[in-house]
C-alpha positions in Angstrom: -27.6 -10.1 6.0 -27.0 -10.2 2.5 -23.2 -9.8 2.3 -22.3 -11.2 -1.3 -23.1 -8.2 -3.5 -20.9 -6.1 -1.2 -18.0 -8.4 -0.9 -18.3 -8.8 -5.0 -18.1 -5.1 -5.3 -15.3 -4.8 -3.0 -13.2 -7.8 -5.2 -14.4 -5.5 -8.4 -12.8 -2.5 -7.3 -9.4 -1.8 -8.8 -8.9 2.0 -8.0 -9.3 2.2 -4.2 -5.9 1.7 -2.6 -5.7 -0.9 0.5 -6.3 1.7 3.2 -9.7 2.8 1.6 -10.6 -0.9 0.9 -9.7 -1.4 4.4 -12.5 0.9 5.5 -15.3 -0.8 3.7 -14.0 -4.5 4.7 -14.4 -3.3 8.5 -17.9 -1.9 7.9 -18.9 -5.1 6.6 -17.6 -7.3 9.3 -18.9 -5.1 12.2 -22.3 -5.4 10.4 -21.4 -9.3 10.3 -20.8 -9.7 13.9 -23.4 -7.2 15.0 -26.3 -9.4 13.2 -24.9 -12.6 14.5 -23.8 -13.7 10.8 -21.4 -16.2 10.8 -18.3 -14.5 10.3 -15.7 -17.2 9.1 -17.9 -17.6 5.5 -17.7 -13.8 5.4 -14.0 -13.6 6.1 -13.0 -16.5 3.7 -14.9 -14.4 0.7 -13.3 -11.2 1.6 -9.6 -12.5 1.5 -10.3 -13.9 -1.5 -11.9 -11.1 -3.3 -8.6 -9.1 -2.4 -5.9 -11.8 -1.8 -3.0 -9.3 -1.9 -4.0 -6.4 0.4 -2.8 -6.9 4.0 -5.4 -4.4 5.5 -8.3 -7.0 4.4 -6.5 -9.8 6.0 -5.8 -8.0 9.2 -9.4 -6.7 9.4 -10.4 -10.2 9.1 -7.9 -11.2 12.1 -9.7 -8.4 14.2 -13.0 -10.0 13.4 -12.1 -13.8 14.0 -9.8 -13.1 17.5 -10.5 -9.5 18.7 -13.7 -10.1 20.8 -16.8 -9.3 18.7 -17.9 -5.7 17.9 -15.5 -3.9 20.4 -12.5 -5.4 19.0 -13.4 -4.3 15.6 -13.9 -1.1 17.2 -10.6 -0.6 18.4 -9.2 -2.0 15.3 -10.9 0.9 13.3 -9.8 3.3 15.8 -6.5 2.4 15.1 -6.7 2.6 11.7 -8.1 6.4 12.1 -5.1 7.1 13.9 -2.4 5.8 12.0 -2.1 7.8 9.4 -1.5 10.8 11.5 0.9 9.2 13.1 2.8 8.1 10.2 2.7 11.5 8.4 4.5 13.0 11.7 7.2 10.5 11.8 7.7 10.6 7.9 8.0 14.4 7.8 10.3 14.7 11.0 13.0 12.0 9.1 12.7 13.7 5.8 13.1 17.1 7.3 16.1 15.9 9.5 18.0 13.7 7.2 18.0 15.5 3.9 19.0 19.3 4.3 17.9 20.4 1.3 16.6 23.9 0.2 14.1 21.9 -1.8 13.3 18.2 -1.5 13.4 16.0 -4.8 11.0 13.2 -4.2 10.2 10.5 -6.6 7.0 8.2 -6.4 5.0 5.8 -8.5 1.1 4.9 -8.6 -1.5 6.2 -6.1 -0.9 6.0 -2.2 -3.3 7.9 -0.1 -0.7 7.8 2.7 2.2 9.0 0.1 0.0 11.7 -1.1 -1.0 12.7 2.5 2.6 13.0 3.7 4.0 14.8 0.8 0.9 17.3 1.2 2.2 17.6 4.8 5.8 18.1 3.6 4.8 20.6 1.1 3.1 22.9 3.7 6.1 22.7 5.8 9.1 23.5 3.2 9.8 23.5 -0.4 9.1 20.2 -2.5 9.0 18.9 -6.0 7.5 15.5 -6.7 8.5 13.4 -9.9 5.5 10.6 -10.7 4.7 8.6 -13.6 1.3 7.1 -15.4 0.7 4.0 -13.6 -0.3 2.0 -16.2 -2.9 0.3 -17.1 -5.0 1.8 -14.8 -3.2 5.4 -14.7 -3.2 6.0 -10.8 -0.4 8.2 -11.1 -2.5 10.8 -13.0 -4.7 10.7 -9.9 -1.8 11.4 -7.8 -0.7 14.0 -9.9 -4.1 16.1 -10.1 -4.3 15.9 -6.0 -0.9 17.1 -5.5 -1.3 20.0 -8.2 -4.5 21.0 -6.5 -2.3 21.1 -3.1 -0.1 23.6 -4.9 3.0 21.0 -5.7 5.2 21.2 -8.7 5.1 18.1 -10.7 7.0 16.5 -13.3 5.4 13.8 -14.8 7.0 10.7 -16.7 6.0 7.6 -18.6 6.2 4.7 -16.5 9.5 3.3 -18.3 11.3 6.6 -18.0 10.4 7.3 -14.1 14.1 6.1 -13.5 15.4 9.2 -14.9 13.8 11.3 -12.1 16.4 9.7 -9.7 19.2 12.1 -10.8 19.3 14.9 -8.3 16.4 13.2 -6.1 16.6 13.3 -2.1 14.5 10.3 -1.7 12.0 7.8 -3.2 8.5 7.3 -1.0 6.3 4.5 -2.2 3.0 2.8 -0.7 2.7 -0.7 0.2 -0.6 -3.1 0.1 1.6 -5.6 2.5 4.8 -5.7 4.5 6.4 -9.0 5.7 9.7 -9.5 7.3 11.3 -10.0 4.0 9.5 -8.2 1.1 6.7 -5.7 0.6 3.9 -5.8 -2.3 3.4 -2.5 -4.1 2.6 -1.2 -7.7 4.4 -3.2 -10.4 7.5 -1.4 -11.1 8.3 -0.7 -7.9 11.2 -3.2 -7.7 12.7 -1.7 -11.0 12.6 1.9 -9.4 13.9 0.9 -6.0 16.9 -1.1 -7.6 17.7 1.9 -9.9 17.4 3.9 -6.6 20.1 1.8 -5.2 22.6 2.3 -7.9 22.2 6.3 -7.6 22.5 6.1 -4.0 18.6 7.6 -3.4 17.1 6.2 -0.2 14.1 4.4 -0.6 11.1 4.8 2.0 8.3 2.5 2.4 5.2 4.6 3.7 2.7 1.7 5.6 0.5 1.7 8.7 1.0 -1.5 11.1 -2.4 -2.6 9.6 -0.2 -3.7 6.6 2.1 -5.9 8.4 2.0 -9.5 8.0 4.0 -12.6 9.2 6.0 -14.6 6.9 3.3 -17.4 7.4 0.1 -15.3 6.2 2.2 -13.1 3.5 2.8 -16.4 1.7 -1.1 -16.8 1.5 -1.2 -13.4 -0.5 -1.4 -13.8 -4.2 -1.4 -11.3 -6.9 -3.9 -12.0 -9.6 -3.8 -11.5 -13.5 -6.2 -9.0 -14.7 -7.6 -8.5 -18.0 -5.3 -8.5 -20.6 -7.1 -6.6 -22.5 -6.1 -3.3 -20.6 -2.5 -3.7 -22.1 -3.3 -5.2 -25.6 -7.0 -6.0 -26.8 -5.9 -7.8 -29.7 -2.6 -9.2 -29.6 -1.3 -11.2 -32.5 -1.3 -15.2 -32.2 1.4 -16.5 -30.0 1.4 -13.5 -27.8 0.4 -14.0 -24.3 -0.4 -10.8 -22.4 0.3 -10.7 -18.6 -1.6 -7.9 -16.7 -0.3 -7.9 -13.0 -1.1 -5.0 -11.0 1.6 -5.8 -8.2 4.7 -7.3 -7.3 7.2 -8.4 -4.4 10.1 -5.8 -3.7 12.8 -7.0 -1.5 13.2 -5.0 1.8 17.0 -5.4 1.1 16.2 -2.4 -1.4 14.7 -0.3 1.1 16.4 2.0 3.7 13.5 2.1 6.1 9.6 1.4 6.7 8.0 4.7 7.8 5.2 3.3 9.9 2.6 4.4 12.8 4.7 3.4 15.5 7.9 4.9 14.1 10.7 4.6 11.5 11.8 0.9 11.1 14.7 -0.5 9.6 14.3 -4.0 7.6 16.2 -5.9 10.6 13.1 -4.5 13.2 10.3 -6.1 10.5 10.4 -9.4 12.0 9.5 -8.1 15.5 7.0 -5.6 14.1 4.8 -8.0 11.9 2.1 -9.9 14.1 1.7 -13.4 14.6 -1.1 -13.6 17.2 -4.4 -14.8 15.2 -2.4 -16.4 12.3 -3.7 -19.4 13.1 -7.0 -18.5 12.2 -6.1 -16.9 9.1 -4.4 -19.9 7.7 -7.4 -22.0 8.1 -9.2 -19.7 5.7 
């Protein structure tokens, strides 16, 4: 089985979210198991290809400790059901806790989970969404196009101006590439938005299925890599160093709750919710 090219394509993918990439990772791992290809080298290459995405680490966990193809099949089936459960819990929470004639919601970047939850909410009641560019890759525009096609009114901001949308907002919804007991990883700008929301008294909800949960120990292995500085400033003057990091950590102290496929979880519950079985296998990679 020639897997190196497929891993390279996964590493080069800058547009897909964690959930989208996870399906590709599971398919590759399943093929490796079924063809008796040594799994550990594939697993090591995958977590290095996308070192900040928890679903990649958890798919690898399933391949290394889950009992062969059947373990990966169970993991894939869970993934297929998870978003539906999360959307059900999120819709119930927002409808019950925010008695507004029209929900005013704020988000940033692109999360397939958040987009699906917003579409479901919009089908049930009037909502309006504020979002922003998502520089440098402009994922926010992708979200705005999708939600507009679903008939939802959008107010679109520059990234730096998004906090202005918090005036009169009912809630902030953000996705995550990883959630640990202490912090979550999402698009750069999330921490500033969450801190501003706290100042305005606006609740912040992280939407993340359990395949994005990691223990503290495995969370320390996640790394946020520097992307090409040319995406921000191709020819800066001398003595100017351009840093281009897509993701950052945001403390769970700034979050009202994590909306997951197992329910709405407060920060104090995350230590019990994050998996530890199989951590030893991951920490050896």
